[in-house]
Every structure is written in C-alpha cells, then in structure tokens.
C-alpha positions in Angstrom: -29.5 1.3 12.7 -26.7 -1.2 13.1 -23.4 0.3 12.3 -21.6 -1.3 9.3 -18.2 -2.9 9.6 -15.6 -0.5 8.7 -12.9 -2.2 6.7 -9.6 -0.9 5.2 -8.3 -2.8 2.5 -4.6 -2.8 1.4 -4.3 -4.0 -2.2 -1.0 -5.6 -3.2 0.6 -5.2 -6.6 -1.2 -8.1 -8.2 -4.3 -6.1 -7.8 -2.9 -3.4 -10.3 -0.9 -5.0 -13.0 2.5 -3.8 -14.3 1.5 -1.7 -17.2 -1.4 0.7 -18.2 -3.6 -2.0 -20.1 -2.9 -4.5 -17.4 -3.9 -2.0 -14.8 -7.2 -1.2 -16.6 -8.1 -5.1 -16.8 -6.7 -5.7 -13.3 -8.9 -3.0 -11.6 -12.1 -4.3 -13.1 -11.3 -7.8 -11.0 -10.3 -5.8 -8.1 -13.5 -3.9 -7.9 -15.6 -7.0 -8.0 -13.8 -8.2 -4.8 -14.5 -4.7 -3.3 -18.0 -4.4 -4.1 -18.5 -8.0 -2.9 -17.6 -6.7 0.5 -20.0 -3.9 0.2 -22.8 -6.2 -0.6 -21.9 -8.0 2.6 -22.7 -4.8 4.5 -19.2 -3.4 4.8 -18.0 0.2 4.7 -14.9 0.1 2.7 -11.8 2.2 2.5 -9.2 1.4 -0.1 -5.2 1.7 -0.1 -3.1 0.5 -2.7 0.5 -0.1 -3.6 2.2 1.5 -6.5 5.5 -0.4 -6.8 5.6 -0.7 -10.6 3.9 2.3 -11.1 6.1 4.8 -9.3 9.1 3.4 -11.0 7.4 3.9 -14.5 6.6 7.5 -13.6 10.1 8.0 -12.2 11.7 6.6 -15.3 9.4 8.8 -17.6 10.6 11.8 -15.6 14.3 11.0 -16.1 13.5 10.5 -19.8 12.1 13.8 -20.0 15.2 15.4 -18.5 17.3 13.6 -21.2 15.2 15.0 -23.9 15.2 18.6 -22.6 18.2 19.5 -20.3 16.3 22.6 -19.2 13.8 20.3 -17.4 14.7 19.7 -13.7 14.5 16.3 -12.1 11.3 15.4 -10.8 11.4 14.7 -7.0 10.2 11.1 -5.9 7.5 12.7 -3.8 5.8 14.2 -6.9 6.2 10.8 -8.7 4.2 9.1 -6.0 1.7 11.8 -6.2 1.4 11.3 -10.1 1.1 7.5 -9.4 -1.6 8.0 -6.8 -3.8 10.1 -9.2 -3.5 8.0 -12.4 -4.2 4.5 -10.4 -6.9 6.3 -8.4 -8.5 7.3 -11.8 -8.6 3.7 -13.1 -9.7 2.3 -9.8 -12.5 4.8 -8.9 -13.9 4.5 -12.5 -13.9 0.6 -12.4 -15.5 0.7 -8.7 -18.2 3.1 -9.8 -18.9 1.0 -12.8 -19.1 -2.1 -10.7 -21.4 -0.5 -8.2 -23.8 0.7 -10.9 -23.8 -2.7 -12.6 -25.1 -4.1 -9.3 -27.7 -1.5 -9.0 -25.9 0.4 -6.1 -26.4 4.1 -6.9 -25.9 5.8 -3.6 -22.2 5.2 -2.9 -19.9 8.1 -4.4 -16.4 6.9 -5.2 -13.4 9.4 -4.9 -9.6 9.4 -4.7 -7.9 11.5 -2.1 -4.5 12.7 -2.9 -2.9 11.9 0.4 0.3 12.9 2.1 1.8 11.2 5.0 4.1 12.8 7.4 7.4 10.9 8.2 10.1 11.5 10.9 13.1 13.4 9.4 15.0 11.6 11.9 13.6 8.2 10.9 16.7 5.7 10.7 15.5 4.6 7.5 17.1 7.6 5.8 20.5 6.7 7.1 20.0 3.1 5.3 17.9 3.4 2.0 16.9 -0.1 1.0 13.8 0.1 -0.9 14.6 -0.4 -4.8 12.5 1.4 -7.4 12.7 1.7 -11.1 14.6 -0.4 -13.7 17.8 -2.1 -13.6 20.7 -0.4 -15.3 24.4 -1.0 -15.8 27.2 0.1 -13.5 27.9 2.9 -16.0 24.3 4.2 -16.0 24.1 3.9 -12.4 27.2 5.9 -11.9 25.9 8.5 -14.0 22.5 8.6 -12.2 24.4 8.9 -9.0 26.6 11.9 -10.3 23.7 13.7 -12.0 20.7 13.3 -9.5 22.5 12.3 -6.3 20.7 9.0 -6.4 21.9 6.1 -4.1 22.5 3.1 -6.4 23.0 -0.6 -5.4 23.7 -3.7 -7.2 20.9 -6.2 -6.9 21.8 -9.8 -6.9 23.5 -9.9 -10.2 20.8 -8.6 -12.1 22.0 -5.1 -12.5 22.0 -1.8 -10.5 18.8 0.0 -9.1 18.2 3.1 -7.4 17.2 2.6 -3.5 15.4 5.0 -1.4 14.5 5.1 2.3 11.2 3.4 3.6 10.4 5.4 6.8 7.4 4.5 9.0 4.2 6.8 8.6 3.6 9.2 11.5 0.5 11.1 10.5 -2.0 10.9 7.7 -2.1 14.7 6.8 -5.6 14.6 5.1 -7.3 12.5 7.8 -10.0 15.1 8.6 -11.1 15.1 5.1 -11.0 11.3 4.7 -13.1 10.7 7.7 -15.6 13.3 6.8 -16.0 11.6 3.3 -16.1 8.0 4.8 -18.6 9.1 7.5 -20.7 10.5 4.7 -20.9 7.0 3.0 -18.2 7.8 0.3 -16.2 4.9 -1.0 -12.6 6.4 -0.6 -9.3 5.6 -2.1 -6.4 7.1 0.0 -2.9 6.8 1.1 -2.2 5.4 -2.4 1.4 4.0 -2.8 1.7 4.3 1.2 1.1 8.1 0.7 3.2 11.0 -0.4 5.9 11.2 2.2 6.3 14.6 3.8 8.5 16.0 6.5 7.2 19.1 8.6 9.3 22.2 8.0 7.4 24.9 10.2 4.0 25.1 8.3 5.5 23.8 5.1 5.4 20.1 4.2 8.5 19.3 2.3 8.3 16.2 0.0 10.8 13.4 1.1 12.8 11.2 -1.1 11.2 7.9 0.2 8.4 5.4 -0.4 6.2 4.4 2.5 5.1 0.7 2.9 1.5 0.7 1.9 0.6 -2.0 4.9 2.0 0.3 7.5 0.1 3.3 6.0 -2.9 1.2 5.8 -2.5 0.2 9.5 -2.3 3.8 10.5 -5.4 4.8 8.4 -7.4 1.9 9.8 -6.5 3.1 13.3 -7.3 6.8 12.6 -10.6 5.8 11.1 -11.6 3.6 14.1 -12.0 0.5 11.5 -13.2 -2.9 12.7 -11.0 -4.7 10.1 -7.7 -4.3 8.4 -7.6 -6.6 5.4 -4.3 -7.0 3.7 -4.5 -8.6 0.3 -1.6 -10.4 -1.1 -0.5 -13.4 -3.3 -1.3 -16.3 -0.9 -4.6 -17.3 0.8 -3.0 -17.6 4.3 0.1 -17.0 6.1 2.4 -19.9 6.6 5.2 -20.6 9.0 8.3 -22.6 8.0 7.2 -21.6 4.4 8.7 -23.7 1.6 9.9 -26.4 4.0 8.6 -30.0 4.2 7.0 -29.0 7.5 5.2 -25.8 6.3 2.1 -25.0 8.2 -0.8 -22.6 7.0 -2.4 -20.7 9.7 -6.2 -20.0 10.0 -5.7 -17.6 12.9 -3.0 -16.0 15.0 -3.1 -14.2 18.3 -1.0 -11.2 18.6 1.3 -12.9 21.0 1.8 -15.9 18.6 2.5 -13.6 15.7 4.9 -11.7 17.7 6.7 -14.9 18.5 6.7 -16.1 15.0 8.2 -12.7 13.7 10.9 -13.1 16.5 11.9 -16.6 15.1 12.1 -15.2 11.6 9.2 -17.1 9.9 8.4 -14.1 7.6 10.5 -12.8 4.8 11.5 -9.2 5.0 9.9 -7.0 2.3 7.3 -9.5 1.7 5.2 -11.3 4.3 6.9 -9.7 7.5 5.5 -6.1 6.8 2.1 -7.4 6.4 2.3 -9.4 9.5 3.7 -6.5 11.5 1.0 -4.2 10.3 -1.6 -6.9 11.1 -0.1 -7.2 14.8 -0.2 -3.4 15.2 -3.6 -2.9 14.1 -5.1 -5.9 16.0 -3.3 -4.9 19.4 -4.4 -1.2 19.1 -8.0 -1.6 20.5 -10.3 -4.2 21.9 -12.3 -5.8 19.0 -10.1 -5.0 16.0 -8.9 -7.8 13.7 -6.7 -8.0 10.8 -7.0 -10.5 7.8 -4.5 -11.5 5.5 -5.7 -13.3 2.3 -6.1 -13.4 -1.5 -7.7 -10.7 -3.3 -10.5 -12.9 -4.6 -10.9 -14.4 -1.2 -11.6 -11.2 0.6 -15.4 -12.0 1.0 -14.9 -15.4 2.2 -12.2 -14.0 4.8 -14.6 -11.5 6.2 -17.1 -14.3 6.6 -14.5 -16.5 8.4 -14.2 -19.0 5.7 -10.5 -18.7 4.9 -7.5 -16.3 5.2 -5.2 -15.8 8.3 -7.1 -13.8 11.1 -5.0 -11.9 13.5 -6.6 -10.9 17.0 -5.8 -10.1 20.5 
C-alpha cells in the first residue's frame, strides 16, 4: 500500500479568531481546509498558535486574584495548558464534524496536551521579548511588576505589556504517544501554542514562564514524526523579498541556500515572516526529500498540489 504523505500543519492566529465566538466560527473554515488535504490523501497533524487566547486566559487568572486575594497567581505554563485544551476542544469537534459531513468515518480526532522541553540556559530567558496580554498604563504595569514579578515593557506608545521569554523547543515530551496515535491513523492536534514550556529538574518537569514559537515547535514535531511536508499557514499566499517596496517580488520556491541568503540580507520581519522561513529552512534541510510550504489557509490544498504558495526545499 502506498504510504500517505505525512503533513504537519502550523495554523496561524487568523485560523482561530480573537474571541470565543470568533474561534467557533473560524475553526469551521479551518477544518474545511484541513479535511481538503485529507481527501487528497494526506495524513495530517495539526499545530496551532495561541497568541490572543493565552493572553485572555492570563488576564482572567489575574482578575481572579483581584476578586479573591487568597487565590495565587496562575503560572504562564498553566495558562498555555488551558489554551491548548479549549482551542483543541473547538478544533477537534469542528474537524470531526467536517469529516463526518464528507462521509469520512474512520479517522478519530484527538487533542494531545503537549509539553515541550526548553533549555534553562537558553539566552531568550535573559532577554524576554514576546508580548502577551493586554496593554496597561504605566501605573498598572508597575503594580503587576511589583505584585507578580512580571517584566513589563512600553510598546510603541500604545501602553505597557508583559513580555516573556521565547526559547527554542528542544524535545517534545509526549512524542511517543503522539507518534503512536498518528501511526494508527488518528488526526492529532498537538503542541498547541508552541507547547507547554517545561524545564527538566531531575525527573520533574517544571513549567517555565515562556511562550514557544509555534512555527519552531511545528518544525521539531514534523522532524520527530518523519513528516514529508511542513505547511506553515499565514496571512499571505506567498513569501516575498523586498516586501512593500516598489520592486517587491513574490516567490514560488526557494532553495535552502537562497532562503538563508535572504534571511541574512534581512528580507523577513522578526516576529512575523522570519520565524516561518527559519522553521521552513530547518525542516527542509533536515532530511532528503522533505519540503516546507508557506501559504494561506484557504490555499493549503492548492499549495500541496504545487499550484501556489512558496515551497522551500534542498
């Protein structure tokens, strides 16, 4: 029997919306694009971001401490776990419904609450830069820093926000279970929000105050699952160099060497397209025959068929 193409999909924030009602509507559209790939003969694993969602959970937990002074502050790692569960709940139900609507009854859907080990000595911990949560005044920022030891930074004149570290993922703790599920034909949602960041302390896994980039987590998961494709879905159909300039150029494909040169020349914005291209390069260069694709959610099927998107390869 011909082996199906194994595909890890990294869903961007636009695939999930910004509120609970928006999320419930968005996951229905997202599920159609994912099931399109399944109908094309792909074996799919889903990773998603949690940018707005983890901020909402974090804000809700802070509000709880204001209502009840006896309530301790909730660690960020727990907020990531909460966001994994409630996003997974909506997404797996939408995927199950879409599969059944198309008469596909033999693919179970499940969310795996996933921890990802990071290095305690990762330099990102010395320079927290990932903003989460809402904008607040300087006075409120000072209070959060005093009360919870948060690191607060002013953000381009819009107010103050909490910033946390964004270390590189090192190990997917539940990879054995995820691999077993995928090998048995399950449609698995894993490493949500980049995974729950944890640090080894002997046999104990201690949650870290950090957020892992979901594109890097997707790359690590794709390599561990020996995937054929890593598809990173974003807000544009293709990757561009000289973006926004008169000589802007949209790219159909990139070799690893070309992508690395463009990274070095500063064509991709940090915190936006840069981590996507870096993750794509990492995956495509990790083994012969592996390819990465960057495109729009609704273009995922056309992308896997070679009709659009930017394909990164050796």
